[in-house]
FIBA-988162 format. One record per residue (C-alpha): residue number from 1; residue in three letters; z, y, x. Coordinates in Angstrom, 1 decimal, m for minus. Example, Ala and Ser with C-alpha at 12.3 -4.5 7.8 and 13.67 -1.06 7.14 Angstrom:
<recs>
[1; 'ALA'; [7.8; m4.5; 12.3]]
[2; 'SER'; [7.1; m1.1; 13.7]]
</recs>
This chain:
<recs>
[1; 'ASP'; [m65.9; m65.7; 37.1]]
[2; 'ASP'; [m67.4; m67.7; 34.3]]
[3; 'ALA'; [m64.4; m70.0; 34.4]]
[4; 'GLY'; [m62.0; m67.0; 33.9]]
[5; 'ASN'; [m60.5; m66.9; 37.4]]
[6; 'VAL'; [m59.5; m63.5; 38.7]]
[7; 'LEU'; [m61.8; m62.7; 41.6]]
[8; 'LYS'; [m60.6; m59.1; 42.1]]
[9; 'TRP'; [m58.9; m56.3; 40.2]]
[10; 'PHE'; [m59.6; m52.6; 39.9]]
[11; 'GLY'; [m57.1; m49.8; 38.9]]
[12; 'THR'; [m56.0; m46.2; 39.5]]
[13; 'CYS'; [m52.7; m44.8; 40.8]]
[14; 'THR'; [m51.3; m41.5; 39.4]]
[15; 'ASP'; [m48.3; m39.5; 40.7]]
[16; 'ILE'; [m45.9; m39.2; 37.8]]
[17; 'GLU'; [m42.9; m37.8; 39.7]]
[18; 'GLU'; [m43.5; m34.3; 38.2]]
[19; 'LEU'; [m43.8; m35.8; 34.7]]
[20; 'ARG'; [m40.6; m37.7; 35.2]]
[21; 'ARG'; [m38.8; m34.6; 36.3]]
[22; 'ALA'; [m40.1; m32.7; 33.3]]
[23; 'ASP'; [m39.0; m35.5; 31.0]]
[24; 'GLN'; [m35.5; m35.4; 32.5]]
[25; 'LYS'; [m35.3; m31.7; 32.1]]
[26; 'LEU'; [m36.4; m32.0; 28.5]]
[27; 'ARG'; [m33.7; m34.6; 27.9]]
[28; 'ALA'; [m31.1; m32.5; 29.6]]
[29; 'SER'; [m32.2; m29.5; 27.6]]
[30; 'GLU'; [m31.9; m31.5; 24.4]]
[31; 'ALA'; [m28.5; m32.8; 25.4]]
[32; 'GLN'; [m27.4; m29.2; 26.2]]
[33; 'LEU'; [m28.8; m28.0; 22.9]]
[34; 'GLN'; [m27.0; m30.8; 21.0]]
[35; 'LEU'; [m23.8; m30.0; 22.9]]
[36; 'GLN'; [m24.1; m26.3; 21.9]]
[37; 'PHE'; [m24.9; m27.4; 18.3]]
[38; 'ASN'; [m21.8; m29.5; 18.1]]
[39; 'LYS'; [m19.6; m26.9; 19.7]]
[40; 'MET'; [m20.7; m24.0; 17.4]]
[41; 'PRO'; [m17.7; m22.5; 15.6]]
[42; 'ILE'; [m19.8; m22.0; 12.5]]
[43; 'ALA'; [m21.5; m24.7; 10.3]]
[44; 'CYS'; [m25.0; m25.6; 11.5]]
[45; 'VAL'; [m27.2; m27.6; 9.1]]
[46; 'LEU'; [m30.7; m28.7; 10.1]]
[47; 'MET'; [m33.0; m29.5; 7.1]]
[48; 'ASN'; [m36.6; m30.4; 6.6]]
[49; 'ARG'; [m38.9; m28.5; 4.2]]
[50; 'GLY'; [m37.5; m30.4; 1.2]]
[51; 'PHE'; [m33.9; m29.3; 2.2]]
[52; 'GLN'; [m32.9; m32.8; 3.2]]
[53; 'ILE'; [m30.1; m32.7; 5.7]]
[54; 'LEU'; [m31.2; m33.9; 9.2]]
[55; 'SER'; [m28.2; m32.8; 11.3]]
[56; 'TRP'; [m24.7; m31.7; 10.5]]
[57; 'ASN'; [m22.3; m30.4; 13.2]]
[58; 'PRO'; [m18.5; m30.7; 13.4]]
[59; 'ALA'; [m18.0; m27.2; 12.1]]
[60; 'ALA'; [m19.9; m28.2; 8.9]]
[61; 'GLU'; [m17.6; m31.2; 8.6]]
[62; 'ARG'; [m14.6; m28.9; 8.8]]
[63; 'ILE'; [m15.8; m26.3; 6.4]]
[64; 'PHE'; [m17.3; m28.6; 3.8]]
[65; 'GLY'; [m15.2; m31.7; 4.2]]
[66; 'PHE'; [m18.2; m34.1; 4.5]]
[67; 'THR'; [m18.6; m36.1; 7.7]]
[68; 'ALA'; [m22.1; m36.1; 9.4]]
[69; 'GLU'; [m22.5; m39.7; 8.2]]
[70; 'GLU'; [m21.9; m38.7; 4.6]]
[71; 'ALA'; [m24.1; m35.6; 4.7]]
[72; 'VAL'; [m27.1; m36.6; 6.8]]
[73; 'GLY'; [m29.9; m37.8; 4.5]]
[74; 'ARG'; [m28.7; m36.1; 1.4]]
[75; 'TYR'; [m30.3; m33.0; m0.1]]
[76; 'ILE'; [m28.2; m29.9; 0.4]]
[77; 'HIS'; [m28.3; m29.0; m3.3]]
[78; 'ASP'; [m26.9; m32.4; m4.2]]
[79; 'CYS'; [m24.2; m32.1; m1.6]]
[80; 'ILE'; [m22.6; m28.6; m1.3]]
[81; 'VAL'; [m24.4; m26.4; m3.7]]
[82; 'ALA'; [m23.6; m26.3; m7.5]]
[83; 'PRO'; [m26.6; m26.6; m9.8]]
[84; 'GLU'; [m26.2; m23.2; m11.3]]
[85; 'VAL'; [m26.0; m21.6; m7.8]]
[86; 'TRP'; [m29.1; m23.5; m6.6]]
[87; 'ALA'; [m31.1; m22.2; m9.5]]
[88; 'SER'; [m30.2; m18.6; m8.5]]
[89; 'LEU'; [m31.4; m19.2; m5.0]]
[90; 'ASP'; [m35.1; m19.8; m5.9]]
[91; 'PRO'; [m36.3; m16.4; m4.6]]
[92; 'LEU'; [m34.5; m17.0; m1.2]]
[93; 'ILE'; [m36.0; m20.5; m0.9]]
[94; 'VAL'; [m39.5; m19.2; m1.6]]
[95; 'ARG'; [m39.0; m16.7; 1.2]]
[96; 'LEU'; [m37.8; m19.3; 3.6]]
[97; 'LEU'; [m40.7; m21.6; 3.0]]
[98; 'LYS'; [m43.0; m18.7; 3.6]]
[99; 'GLY'; [m41.4; m18.2; 7.0]]
[100; 'ASP'; [m39.3; m15.2; 6.2]]
[101; 'GLU'; [m36.7; m14.9; 9.0]]
[102; 'THR'; [m34.6; m12.4; 7.1]]
[103; 'ALA'; [m33.9; m14.6; 4.1]]
[104; 'HIS'; [m30.1; m14.7; 4.4]]
[105; 'GLY'; [m27.5; m14.6; 1.7]]
[106; 'SER'; [m24.0; m15.3; 0.5]]
[107; 'ASN'; [m23.1; m17.8; m2.2]]
[108; 'GLU'; [m20.5; m20.1; m3.6]]
[109; 'ASN'; [m20.4; m23.7; m2.2]]
[110; 'ILE'; [m18.5; m26.8; m3.2]]
[111; 'ARG'; [m16.4; m28.8; m0.7]]
[112; 'LYS'; [m16.0; m32.6; m0.8]]
[113; 'ASP'; [m12.6; m32.1; m2.4]]
[114; 'GLY'; [m14.2; m30.1; m5.2]]
[115; 'ARG'; [m12.7; m26.8; m4.1]]
[116; 'ARG'; [m15.2; m23.9; m4.3]]
[117; 'ILE'; [m15.6; m21.6; m1.3]]
[118; 'THR'; [m17.8; m18.6; m0.5]]
[119; 'CYS'; [m20.0; m18.8; 2.5]]
[120; 'GLU'; [m22.3; m16.4; 4.3]]
[121; 'TRP'; [m25.6; m18.1; 5.3]]
[122; 'THR'; [m27.9; m17.1; 8.2]]
[123; 'ASN'; [m31.2; m19.0; 7.8]]
[124; 'THR'; [m34.0; m19.5; 10.4]]
[125; 'PRO'; [m37.3; m21.1; 9.4]]
[126; 'LEU'; [m38.5; m23.6; 12.2]]
[127; 'LYS'; [m42.2; m23.2; 12.6]]
[128; 'THR'; [m45.1; m24.8; 14.5]]
[129; 'PRO'; [m47.1; m22.6; 16.9]]
[130; 'ALA'; [m49.5; m22.2; 14.1]]
[131; 'GLY'; [m46.7; m20.8; 11.9]]
[132; 'GLU'; [m46.3; m23.8; 9.6]]
[133; 'VAL'; [m42.6; m24.2; 8.4]]
[134; 'LEU'; [m41.3; m27.6; 9.3]]
[135; 'GLY'; [m37.7; m27.1; 8.5]]
[136; 'ILE'; [m34.7; m24.8; 8.2]]
[137; 'LEU'; [m31.7; m24.2; 10.5]]
[138; 'ALA'; [m29.0; m22.8; 8.3]]
[139; 'MET'; [m25.7; m21.5; 9.7]]
[140; 'ALA'; [m22.7; m20.8; 7.5]]
[141; 'GLN'; [m19.3; m19.1; 7.8]]
[142; 'ASP'; [m16.5; m19.6; 5.3]]
[143; 'VAL'; [m15.7; m16.1; 4.1]]
[144; 'THR'; [m13.5; m17.0; 1.2]]
[145; 'ASP'; [m10.3; m15.6; 2.7]]
[146; 'ARG'; [m12.0; m12.4; 3.7]]
[147; 'ILE'; [m13.5; m11.9; 0.3]]
[148; 'ARG'; [m10.1; m12.5; m1.3]]
[149; 'ALA'; [m8.5; m10.1; 1.1]]
[150; 'GLU'; [m11.1; m7.5; 0.3]]
[151; 'GLN'; [m10.5; m8.1; m3.4]]
[152; 'LEU'; [m6.7; m7.6; m2.9]]
[153; 'VAL'; [m7.3; m4.4; m0.9]]
[154; 'HIS'; [m9.6; m3.2; m3.7]]
[155; 'GLU'; [m7.0; m4.1; m6.3]]
[156; 'SER'; [m4.3; m2.4; m4.2]]
[157; 'GLU'; [m6.4; 0.7; m3.9]]
[158; 'GLU'; [m6.9; 0.7; m7.7]]
[159; 'TRP'; [m3.2; 0.3; m8.3]]
[160; 'LEU'; [m2.5; 3.1; m5.8]]
[161; 'GLN'; [m4.9; 5.4; m7.5]]
[162; 'VAL'; [m3.3; 4.7; m10.9]]
[163; 'ALA'; [0.1; 5.4; m9.4]]
[164; 'VAL'; [m1.1; 8.6; m7.7]]
[165; 'GLU'; [m2.7; 9.9; m10.9]]
[166; 'ALA'; [0.2; 8.8; m13.1]]
[167; 'GLY'; [2.7; 10.4; m10.7]]
[168; 'GLN'; [0.4; 13.5; m10.2]]
[169; 'LEU'; [0.6; 13.0; m6.5]]
[170; 'GLY'; [m1.5; 15.0; m4.1]]
[171; 'ILE'; [m2.5; 13.0; m1.0]]
[172; 'TRP'; [m3.2; 14.7; 2.3]]
[173; 'GLU'; [m4.0; 13.7; 5.9]]
[174; 'LEU'; [m4.4; 16.0; 8.9]]
[175; 'ASP'; [m5.9; 14.9; 12.2]]
[176; 'LEU'; [m3.9; 16.8; 14.8]]
[177; 'VAL'; [m6.5; 16.2; 17.6]]
[178; 'SER'; [m9.7; 17.3; 15.9]]
[179; 'GLY'; [m8.1; 19.5; 13.2]]
[180; 'ALA'; [m10.0; 17.7; 10.5]]
[181; 'SER'; [m8.3; 17.1; 7.2]]
[182; 'LYS'; [m8.9; 15.3; 3.9]]
[183; 'GLN'; [m7.1; 15.4; 0.6]]
[184; 'ASN'; [m7.6; 14.3; m3.0]]
[185; 'LEU'; [m8.5; 16.6; m5.9]]
[186; 'LEU'; [m4.9; 16.4; m7.2]]
[187; 'HIS'; [m3.7; 18.0; m4.0]]
[188; 'ASP'; [m6.0; 21.0; m4.5]]
[189; 'TRP'; [m5.1; 21.3; m8.2]]
[190; 'ILE'; [m1.4; 21.6; m7.2]]
[191; 'PHE'; [m2.4; 24.6; m5.1]]
[192; 'GLY'; [m4.2; 26.2; m8.0]]
[193; 'TYR'; [m7.8; 25.1; m7.3]]
[194; 'GLU'; [m10.1; 23.4; m9.7]]
[195; 'THR'; [m12.6; 22.3; m7.1]]
[196; 'PRO'; [m12.2; 20.5; m3.7]]
[197; 'GLN'; [m11.1; 22.8; m0.9]]
[198; 'SER'; [m12.6; 22.4; 2.6]]
[199; 'PRO'; [m11.5; 23.0; 5.2]]
[200; 'TRP'; [m7.8; 22.6; 4.7]]
[201; 'ASN'; [m5.2; 22.6; 7.5]]
[202; 'GLN'; [m1.6; 23.6; 8.3]]
[203; 'GLU'; [m2.5; 27.3; 8.8]]
[204; 'ILE'; [m4.2; 27.5; 5.4]]
[205; 'PHE'; [m1.3; 25.7; 3.8]]
[206; 'LEU'; [1.1; 28.3; 5.3]]
[207; 'THR'; [m0.9; 31.2; 3.7]]
[208; 'HIS'; [0.0; 29.7; 0.3]]
[209; 'VAL'; [3.7; 29.6; 1.0]]
[210; 'HIS'; [5.9; 32.2; m0.7]]
[211; 'PRO'; [6.9; 34.8; 1.9]]
[212; 'ASP'; [10.6; 34.2; 1.2]]
[213; 'ASP'; [10.2; 30.5; 2.0]]
[214; 'LEU'; [7.9; 30.8; 5.0]]
[215; 'GLY'; [10.5; 30.8; 7.8]]
[216; 'THR'; [12.3; 27.7; 6.3]]
[217; 'VAL'; [9.0; 25.8; 5.8]]
[218; 'ILE'; [7.9; 26.5; 9.4]]
[219; 'LYS'; [11.3; 25.2; 10.6]]
[220; 'GLN'; [11.0; 22.1; 8.5]]
[221; 'ILE'; [7.5; 21.4; 9.8]]
[222; 'GLN'; [8.9; 21.6; 13.4]]
[223; 'ILE'; [11.7; 19.2; 12.5]]
[224; 'GLY'; [9.2; 16.8; 11.0]]
[225; 'ASP'; [7.1; 16.9; 14.1]]
[226; 'ALA'; [10.1; 16.1; 16.2]]
[227; 'THR'; [11.6; 13.3; 13.9]]
[228; 'GLY'; [8.3; 11.9; 12.6]]
[229; 'ASN'; [9.4; 12.4; 8.9]]
[230; 'VAL'; [8.2; 15.4; 6.9]]
[231; 'TYR'; [10.2; 16.6; 3.9]]
[232; 'PHE'; [10.7; 20.0; 2.3]]
[233; 'GLU'; [10.6; 21.8; m1.0]]
[234; 'ASN'; [9.3; 25.4; m1.3]]
[235; 'ARG'; [7.5; 27.9; m3.5]]
[236; 'ILE'; [3.8; 28.5; m3.2]]
[237; 'VAL'; [1.7; 31.4; m4.6]]
[238; 'TRP'; [m1.5; 30.7; m6.5]]
[239; 'HIS'; [m4.5; 33.0; m6.3]]
[240; 'ASP'; [m3.5; 34.4; m9.7]]
[241; 'LYS'; [m0.1; 35.4; m8.2]]
[242; 'SER'; [1.8; 32.8; m10.2]]
[243; 'VAL'; [4.6; 31.1; m8.3]]
[244; 'HIS'; [5.1; 27.3; m8.3]]
[245; 'TRP'; [7.5; 24.8; m6.6]]
[246; 'ILE'; [6.2; 21.9; m4.6]]
[247; 'ARG'; [7.8; 18.9; m2.8]]
[248; 'THR'; [6.1; 17.7; 0.4]]
[249; 'LYS'; [6.7; 14.3; 2.0]]
[250; 'GLY'; [4.9; 12.8; 5.0]]
[251; 'LYS'; [4.9; 11.0; 8.2]]
[252; 'VAL'; [3.8; 11.8; 11.7]]
[253; 'PHE'; [1.8; 9.1; 13.6]]
[254; 'ARG'; [1.8; 9.1; 17.5]]
[255; 'ASP'; [m0.2; 7.5; 20.2]]
[256; 'ASN'; [1.4; 5.1; 22.8]]
[257; 'ALA'; [2.4; 8.1; 24.9]]
[258; 'GLY'; [4.3; 9.6; 22.0]]
[259; 'LYS'; [1.9; 12.4; 21.4]]
[260; 'PRO'; [1.5; 13.3; 17.6]]
[261; 'MET'; [m2.0; 12.3; 16.5]]
[262; 'ARG'; [m2.1; 12.7; 12.8]]
[263; 'LYS'; [0.0; 13.5; 9.7]]
[264; 'THR'; [m0.3; 12.0; 6.3]]
[265; 'GLY'; [1.7; 12.4; 3.1]]
[266; 'THR'; [2.0; 13.5; m0.5]]
[267; 'VAL'; [2.7; 16.7; m2.4]]
[268; 'ILE'; [3.9; 17.1; m5.9]]
[269; 'ASP'; [4.4; 20.0; m8.3]]
[270; 'ILE'; [8.1; 20.2; m9.2]]
[271; 'THR'; [8.0; 23.6; m11.0]]
[272; 'GLU'; [9.1; 22.1; m14.3]]
[273; 'GLN'; [11.9; 20.2; m12.6]]
[274; 'ARG'; [13.1; 23.3; m10.8]]
[275; 'GLU'; [13.0; 25.4; m13.9]]
[276; 'ALA'; [14.9; 22.7; m15.8]]
[277; 'GLU'; [17.5; 22.6; m13.0]]
[278; 'GLU'; [17.8; 26.3; m13.1]]
[279; 'LYS'; [18.3; 26.3; m16.9]]
[280; 'LEU'; [21.0; 23.6; m16.4]]
[281; 'LYS'; [22.7; 25.6; m13.8]]
[282; 'GLU'; [22.6; 28.7; m16.0]]
[283; 'ALA'; [24.0; 26.7; m18.9]]
[284; 'SER'; [26.7; 25.3; m16.6]]
[285; 'ARG'; [27.6; 28.8; m15.4]]
[286; 'TYR'; [27.8; 30.0; m19.0]]
[287; 'THR'; [30.0; 27.1; m20.0]]
[288; 'ARG'; [32.2; 27.7; m17.0]]
[289; 'SER'; [32.5; 31.3; m17.9]]
[290; 'LEU'; [33.7; 30.3; m21.4]]
[291; 'ILE'; [36.2; 27.9; m20.0]]
[292; 'GLU'; [37.5; 30.5; m17.5]]
[293; 'SER'; [37.8; 33.1; m20.2]]
[294; 'SER'; [39.8; 30.9; m22.5]]
[295; 'VAL'; [43.5; 31.9; m22.8]]
[296; 'ASP'; [44.4; 28.2; m23.4]]
[297; 'PRO'; [45.1; 26.0; m20.3]]
[298; 'MET'; [42.2; 23.6; m19.8]]
[299; 'LEU'; [41.8; 20.7; m17.4]]
[300; 'THR'; [40.0; 17.4; m16.8]]
[301; 'ILE'; [41.8; 14.3; m15.9]]
[302; 'SER'; [40.5; 11.0; m14.3]]
[303; 'PRO'; [41.5; 7.6; m15.8]]
[304; 'GLU'; [44.1; 7.4; m13.0]]
[305; 'GLY'; [45.7; 10.6; m14.3]]
[306; 'LYS'; [44.5; 12.8; m11.4]]
[307; 'ILE'; [43.4; 16.4; m12.2]]
[308; 'THR'; [39.7; 16.9; m11.4]]
[309; 'ASP'; [39.2; 20.5; m12.6]]
[310; 'VAL'; [41.3; 23.4; m14.1]]
[311; 'ASN'; [40.7; 26.8; m15.5]]
[312; 'ALA'; [42.5; 30.0; m14.6]]
[313; 'ALA'; [44.9; 29.7; m17.6]]
[314; 'MET'; [46.1; 26.3; m16.2]]
[315; 'GLU'; [46.8; 28.0; m12.8]]
[316; 'THR'; [48.9; 30.6; m14.7]]
[317; 'ILE'; [50.9; 28.2; m16.8]]
[318; 'THR'; [51.8; 26.0; m13.8]]
[319; 'GLY'; [52.1; 28.7; m11.2]]
[320; 'ARG'; [49.9; 26.8; m8.8]]
[321; 'SER'; [46.4; 27.4; m7.4]]
[322; 'ARG'; [43.3; 25.4; m8.3]]
[323; 'ASP'; [43.3; 23.8; m4.9]]
[324; 'LEU'; [46.8; 22.5; m5.3]]
[325; 'LEU'; [46.3; 21.2; m8.8]]
[326; 'ILE'; [43.0; 19.3; m8.2]]
[327; 'GLY'; [43.7; 15.8; m6.9]]
[328; 'SER'; [47.4; 15.8; m8.0]]
[329; 'ASP'; [48.9; 13.9; m10.9]]
[330; 'PHE'; [48.9; 15.7; m14.2]]
[331; 'SER'; [52.3; 14.2; m15.2]]
[332; 'GLU'; [54.0; 15.9; m12.3]]
[333; 'TYR'; [53.7; 19.3; m14.1]]
[334; 'CYS'; [55.3; 18.0; m17.3]]
[335; 'THR'; [59.1; 17.9; m18.0]]
[336; 'GLU'; [58.6; 14.3; m19.3]]
[337; 'PRO'; [56.2; 12.7; m16.9]]
[338; 'GLU'; [56.2; 9.3; m18.6]]
[339; 'ARG'; [55.4; 10.9; m22.0]]
[340; 'ALA'; [52.6; 12.8; m20.4]]
[341; 'ARG'; [51.2; 9.6; m18.9]]
[342; 'LYS'; [51.3; 7.9; m22.3]]
[343; 'GLY'; [49.4; 10.9; m23.7]]
[344; 'TYR'; [46.4; 10.8; m21.4]]
[345; 'GLU'; [46.4; 7.0; m21.5]]
[346; 'ALA'; [46.1; 7.2; m25.3]]
[347; 'VAL'; [43.0; 9.4; m24.8]]
[348; 'PHE'; [41.3; 6.8; m22.7]]
[349; 'ALA'; [42.4; 4.0; m25.1]]
[350; 'ASN'; [41.5; 5.7; m28.4]]
[351; 'GLY'; [38.9; 8.3; m27.4]]
[352; 'SER'; [41.1; 11.3; m28.2]]
[353; 'VAL'; [44.5; 12.7; m29.1]]
[354; 'ARG'; [45.5; 15.6; m31.3]]
[355; 'ASP'; [48.5; 17.9; m31.2]]
[356; 'PHE'; [50.5; 15.8; m28.7]]
[357; 'LEU'; [53.6; 17.8; m27.8]]
[358; 'LEU'; [54.3; 18.4; m24.1]]
[359; 'ASP'; [56.4; 20.8; m22.0]]
[360; 'ILE'; [54.7; 22.2; m18.9]]
[361; 'ARG'; [56.9; 23.3; m16.0]]
[362; 'HIS'; [56.0; 26.4; m14.0]]
[363; 'ALA'; [56.6; 26.4; m10.2]]
[364; 'SER'; [59.4; 28.9; m10.9]]
[365; 'GLY'; [61.1; 26.3; m13.2]]
[366; 'LYS'; [60.1; 28.0; m16.4]]
[367; 'THR'; [58.8; 25.7; m19.1]]
[368; 'THR'; [56.1; 26.3; m21.8]]
[369; 'GLN'; [55.7; 24.1; m24.8]]
[370; 'VAL'; [52.0; 23.1; m25.5]]
[371; 'LEU'; [50.1; 21.0; m28.0]]
[372; 'TYR'; [48.0; 18.6; m25.9]]
[373; 'ASN'; [44.5; 18.0; m27.5]]
[374; 'ALA'; [42.0; 15.9; m25.5]]
[375; 'THR'; [38.9; 13.8; m25.8]]
[376; 'VAL'; [37.0; 11.4; m23.5]]
[377; 'PHE'; [33.9; 12.7; m21.7]]
[378; 'LYS'; [31.4; 9.9; m20.9]]
[379; 'ASN'; [28.4; 10.0; m18.5]]
[380; 'ARG'; [25.2; 9.3; m20.3]]
</recs>
């Protein structure tokens, strides 16, 4: 009334139960989203359009070393991005602010302790229904160890390639299931080809094996399949009919049931080595023929006085066979054993002796006077 007394009141009543339930669902949804945000194993950083940090999950704390309290409110480029890196990110930032949902990248970041790490970033622009960008959700993974591991693998591959090329190693691999194979160019060069050969398999390899070695090679392959270790040396014939020696090494890999699945290994040309060995054998045979044809008794003695080799003349003068002489004491065949020992000891002490008089006793008792001349032979 005119005095201000309430005479009656008028109002409306609205059922808000549905609204309250919707609000509870929204709060529960936000709580669930926050829980998921906090439990994410990768860093999740929520920022506004100015790249000011609004939210920072536990994974971000672990990766970058800053607590949420230390990070929230700071600008990301003042927190975990070096100035020189931030300047290089301008094109990506422009794309994000335009709403590009594919503006991802990898860059170096700085931890609280100053250590630099490499992170992969997946960025999502947060937009209004009208498409206006309000902020950015950035998720990061620390890939420093992976990048380093990849670098080590790359370096190892480079070192391996250097070793392969320096050692002139042909590399080969054979899939025993599909029959597919692969090899490097050095492998094909060893078989006389200047260009890569495809296909290449065990059957094709065997067509290159020298006919006289084929049976042995097949047997060695079978042994390798059984033992898991491949090793053999053989001759191959190039398309120009020239003959070359190779050495093959490899390993057989099996599945859990023990079935051979693939072979891999190396091959190297050993032609020069084999030729050098053959020349050495020939020289050795020639030297031996000279020794055997000598009318003078000849022998080699170890530092302990044991005979290690003799020629035919030594067998004749002692009346004993090579088998009996080798391994026995030289002084046993001299009439004065102690003098004989002093003789060969002088050789090892002084390097040689000249015209040292000794009497050799034949098995029959007959003696022959000889002048003992000797020098020390040393391994190089």
